[in-house]
Steps between C-alpha positions, in 0.01 A plus 500: 500500500777388272768596752332289768484199262866535422583524870292185573680317219839600645397376842395162356846472342674607828313239706648227282844608614645260760496672839269781396307645797713321758525820704128601458407396850609773745516250787765307305703794387793599718532832316141597579514836688515465876275804543217307346549214749560727805333839452673801666851354464579675171866590585572289807849364487617750242699730733868517422785747544666659195841337438810708556584718204774360277807726474486726196853535375424579136241660284163326537219601271166523682149553403358853516187350644653379823683713759750234602719252323404139567668324800706278264609565140747375241843653493681277249473741207463867587369722212778613271555609134227568261282235648532680845397824339187330355421337842536835681263662255252223534478543879375856448171349384228313686516117499171482314620694200677397181754776576616278784492145349604563144829676582576223753452229239714704256766540775517125531578460129749780508669352802534167321677676215719692755593170655606351165717808431647481851579130444675573163692795647643267766607240235215256559293401204155407634329175390195681363335180368544324835386791708190552280402137559533389140629153591180435706286647223670274248427198725146587617356770268682457164220644284495830697880529485508443127228763459697753714821435304318526167338828595823636640689399184233655276512829697878493486517434128232771441703755698824404318326534158354835599840633615678362194240668274547834683876469466484427130254794447734736684801388288322608176 
């Protein structure tokens, strides 16, 4: 009974929101399913031909759950380096498993570091603060930026102190 009362209280609050329930009338809702208006036409108008397959001129990672590669796909950054190894390993797992998504997220972070190393090796010093959006954070979300910097500084000082203590204990 308590859950029902909570739900009713929430609905009372929701009804006070301007525009709440504007799409409640199916006769006034353009997104209302056509099959409800015209029975028997569930898929009428949904026939289409598969687009021509995009040329595959490089390694394209594909899901092990589908037999074909999608008709179009990105080719701007083929998998390479350690991030490529992680991505190839991730595509050995089903898309619904952590073994697929966690390595892909890690590969994104690794690829970011690889990009910074590549920039430095070419003589270009990246604008890390600008690329991480710190200028916008300073303007619009100053408290969060200060918190991030404080936490990063605390972690950095802690690691430095830990390494300094280990060096001094090794010297004795």
